[in-house]
C-alpha positions in Angstrom: 50.0 -18.7 -16.8 47.2 -21.2 -16.1 44.5 -18.7 -17.2 46.4 -17.8 -20.3 46.7 -21.5 -21.3 42.9 -22.2 -20.6 42.0 -19.1 -22.6 44.2 -20.3 -25.6 42.7 -23.8 -25.5 39.2 -22.4 -25.2 39.8 -20.0 -28.1 41.2 -22.9 -30.2 38.1 -25.1 -29.4 35.8 -22.2 -30.3 37.6 -21.6 -33.7 37.6 -25.3 -34.5 33.8 -25.5 -33.7 33.0 -22.5 -35.9 35.1 -23.9 -38.7 33.4 -27.3 -38.6 29.9 -25.8 -38.4 30.5 -23.5 -41.4 31.8 -26.4 -43.5 28.8 -28.5 -42.7 26.4 -25.7 -43.6 28.2 -25.2 -46.9 27.9 -28.9 -47.7 24.2 -29.0 -46.9 23.6 -25.9 -49.0 25.0 -27.7 -52.2 22.1 -29.4 -53.8 23.1 -32.1 -56.2 21.6 -32.3 -59.7 18.1 -33.8 -59.9 18.9 -36.3 -62.6 22.2 -37.2 -64.4 22.7 -39.9 -67.0 25.5 -42.6 -66.7 24.1 -45.2 -69.2 22.9 -44.2 -72.6 20.6 -45.7 -75.2 22.6 -46.7 -78.3 19.7 -46.5 -80.8 16.9 -44.1 -81.7 13.4 -43.9 -80.4 10.6 -43.5 -82.9 9.0 -40.0 -82.8 5.6 -41.6 -82.2 6.8 -43.2 -79.0 8.2 -40.0 -77.4 6.0 -38.3 -74.8 8.6 -35.7 -73.7 12.3 -34.8 -73.9 14.4 -32.6 -71.6 18.0 -31.9 -71.0 20.0 -33.0 -67.9 21.2 -30.5 -65.4 24.2 -28.4 -66.5 26.1 -29.7 -63.4 26.0 -33.3 -64.7 29.4 -34.7 -66.0 27.8 -35.9 -69.3 25.4 -33.6 -71.2 22.3 -35.7 -72.2 18.7 -35.7 -73.1 16.2 -37.6 -70.9 13.4 -38.9 -73.1 10.2 -40.1 -71.5 8.3 -42.6 -73.6 4.5 -42.8 -73.9 4.7 -45.9 -71.7 6.3 -43.6 -69.0 9.8 -45.1 -69.2 12.9 -42.8 -69.2 15.9 -43.2 -71.5 19.1 -41.3 -71.5 20.6 -40.3 -74.9 23.8 -38.5 -75.5 23.3 -34.8 -76.4 25.7 -35.4 -79.4 23.1 -37.7 -80.9 21.7 -36.1 -84.1 18.3 -37.7 -83.9 17.8 -36.7 -80.3 18.9 -33.1 -81.1 16.2 -33.0 -83.8 13.5 -34.3 -81.5 14.5 -31.8 -78.8 14.4 -28.9 -81.3 11.0 -30.1 -82.6 9.7 -30.2 -79.0 11.0 -26.6 -78.3 9.4 -25.3 -81.5 6.0 -27.0 -80.8 5.9 -25.3 -77.4 6.2 -21.8 -79.0 
């Protein structure tokens, strides 16, 4: 009886340890998005002041553009913004 109880307790500890280790590995394997936007520029940026434009990661809660100015400052703009969509399309077309 005593051996059976120690075996059961040992097996439970082993299973608990394996379960904890696998959940830690899973959490470490999930890499968060590099950059998401939570505050957005309300106005437009003149074309001449834009150095680059890119989209945020698809895992971000709010789709946005990240615009880098020629002074190396980054601004977030909602992807629904018409002027930003035009600048993004222009940038894509100029790279082709």
